[in-house]
C-alpha positions in Angstrom: -99.8 96.8 71.3 -98.1 94.0 70.2 -94.7 95.7 69.6 -94.8 96.9 73.3 -95.4 93.5 74.5 -92.4 91.9 72.5 -90.4 94.5 73.7 -91.3 94.3 77.3 -90.4 90.2 76.8 -87.3 91.1 75.4 -86.3 93.4 78.3 -87.9 91.1 80.8 -85.6 87.9 79.1 -82.6 90.2 79.0 -83.1 91.6 83.1 -83.3 87.6 83.5 -80.1 86.5 81.8 -78.3 89.3 83.8 -79.4 88.5 87.0 -78.7 85.1 86.7 -75.1 86.1 85.5 -74.8 88.2 88.6 -76.0 85.2 91.3 -73.5 82.7 89.1 -70.3 84.9 89.5 -68.0 86.0 92.3 -66.5 89.4 92.5 -62.5 90.1 92.3 -61.5 93.7 93.4 -57.9 94.4 93.5 -57.0 97.7 95.2 -53.0 97.6 94.8 -54.1 98.1 90.8 -56.9 99.6 90.8 -59.6 97.2 89.3 -62.1 94.7 89.6 -63.8 91.9 87.8 -66.7 88.9 87.9 -66.1 85.6 87.3 -68.0 82.4 87.1 -68.4 81.1 91.3 -67.4 77.6 89.8 -64.3 78.8 88.7 -61.2 77.7 91.1 -58.5 80.1 92.3 -54.9 78.5 91.3 -51.8 79.7 92.4 -49.4 81.6 89.6 -46.7 83.2 91.1 -46.6 85.7 88.4 -50.2 86.4 88.4 -52.2 88.9 90.4 -55.1 86.4 89.9 -55.4 82.9 88.4 -58.8 80.9 87.7 -59.4 77.6 85.8 -62.5 76.5 84.7 -62.3 72.9 86.3 -64.5 71.1 83.9 -62.4 68.5 82.5 -63.8 68.3 79.1 -63.9 72.5 78.7 -60.5 73.3 81.3 -60.0 76.9 80.4 -57.6 79.4 82.0 -58.0 83.2 82.9 -55.5 85.3 84.3 -54.4 88.5 85.2 -50.9 89.9 85.5 -50.7 93.4 86.7 -47.1 95.7 86.4 -46.1 99.2 87.1 -44.1 100.2 84.0 -42.5 103.5 83.6 -42.9 106.5 81.3 -40.6 105.4 79.0 -42.3 101.9 78.8 -45.2 103.7 78.1 -43.8 106.3 75.4 -44.4 103.6 72.4 -47.9 102.9 73.2 -50.0 99.1 74.2 -48.8 97.9 70.3 -44.8 98.2 71.4 -45.8 96.2 74.8 -47.9 93.8 72.8 -44.8 93.3 70.6 -42.6 92.5 73.1 -45.2 90.0 74.7 -45.4 88.3 71.1 -41.5 88.0 70.5 -40.9 87.0 74.3 -43.7 84.1 73.5 -42.6 83.0 70.0 -38.6 83.0 71.3 -40.0 80.1 74.2 -42.2 78.4 71.3 -39.0 78.4 69.0 -36.8 77.3 71.8 -39.0 74.3 73.3 -39.7 73.5 69.2 -43.0 72.1 70.5 -45.5 74.6 69.1 -46.0 77.0 66.2 -47.2 80.6 67.1 -49.4 82.5 64.9 -50.4 86.5 65.6 -54.4 86.0 64.7 -56.0 89.3 65.5 -54.2 92.4 67.2 -54.8 96.3 67.7 -56.9 98.7 69.3 -60.6 98.0 71.3 -62.4 99.2 74.4 -62.9 96.8 77.4 -66.1 97.8 78.8 -65.4 101.5 78.0 -61.5 101.6 78.9 -59.2 101.5 75.8 -57.2 98.7 75.2 -55.2 96.6 73.4 -56.3 93.4 72.3 -53.8 90.4 70.6 -55.3 87.1 69.7 -52.6 84.2 69.4 -52.8 80.5 68.1 -50.6 78.2 68.9 -50.4 74.8 67.4 -48.7 71.8 70.0 -46.6 69.1 67.9 -48.9 69.4 65.3 -51.9 67.7 67.4 -53.2 70.8 69.3 -54.6 74.0 68.4 -54.0 76.4 71.1 -56.0 79.6 71.4 -55.3 83.1 73.8 -56.9 86.3 73.7 -54.9 88.7 76.0 -56.4 92.6 76.4 -53.7 94.9 78.1 -55.7 97.7 79.8 -53.4 101.4 81.4 -54.4 102.3 84.9 -51.8 105.4 85.0 -48.6 103.8 85.1 -49.8 100.1 85.3 -50.6 97.5 82.5 -53.1 94.9 83.4 -53.3 92.1 81.6 -56.1 89.7 80.8 -55.6 86.6 79.3 -58.1 84.0 78.3 -56.3 80.8 77.1 -57.6 77.2 76.2 -57.5 74.2 73.9 -59.3 75.7 70.6 -62.8 73.7 71.5 -62.5 74.4 74.9 -61.9 78.0 74.0 -64.9 78.0 71.9 -67.3 76.4 74.9 -65.9 78.9 77.7 -66.0 82.3 74.8 -69.0 83.4 76.3 -67.6 83.1 79.8 -64.3 84.9 78.7 -66.8 87.7 77.3 -68.7 88.2 81.0 -65.3 88.3 82.6 -63.7 90.7 80.1 -67.1 92.8 80.0 -67.3 92.9 83.9 -63.7 94.2 84.1 -63.5 98.0 85.5 -61.0 100.2 87.0 -61.8 101.2 90.7 -59.1 103.8 91.0 -55.7 104.6 90.5 -52.3 102.1 91.6 -51.1 102.5 94.8 -47.5 102.8 94.8 -45.4 100.4 96.4 -43.4 101.9 99.8 
């Protein structure tokens, strides 16, 4: 009997956590690229010409950025797979870091994963800015038809750790909602 009471208590607490997340979160849906996700209500939408969605945690002590970039790729772009697309992102990021001479860049993790049941590719980067600040970024590449959707979470290392639960919640709420629409 005690075992069942404990199970019911654990389930009740888990359901309470789910309810709190749903109540304190906003939903975003993008029909052009065919996806939706939820994000903390206190995060602010920003402007980023390259991003489909740009959000920032406005907490000054724990500022963190979340962006979604999406683009339609050709069949030829996809022939080599996620890893080749990720390699291109790393090469461009490393070139920019070397050109600015402000940061050293290290790939800390990479590989195929799933994002809420959808095949994806994870790329984690660590940048050391001027030897003073460690800046972390996790990127998740998701394919929807010929569309590449890139979820990016970035912050100074301490703020990244602070926001990691929110980052995971956004990532885990990501869903494909349909095929991307073709531009007319």
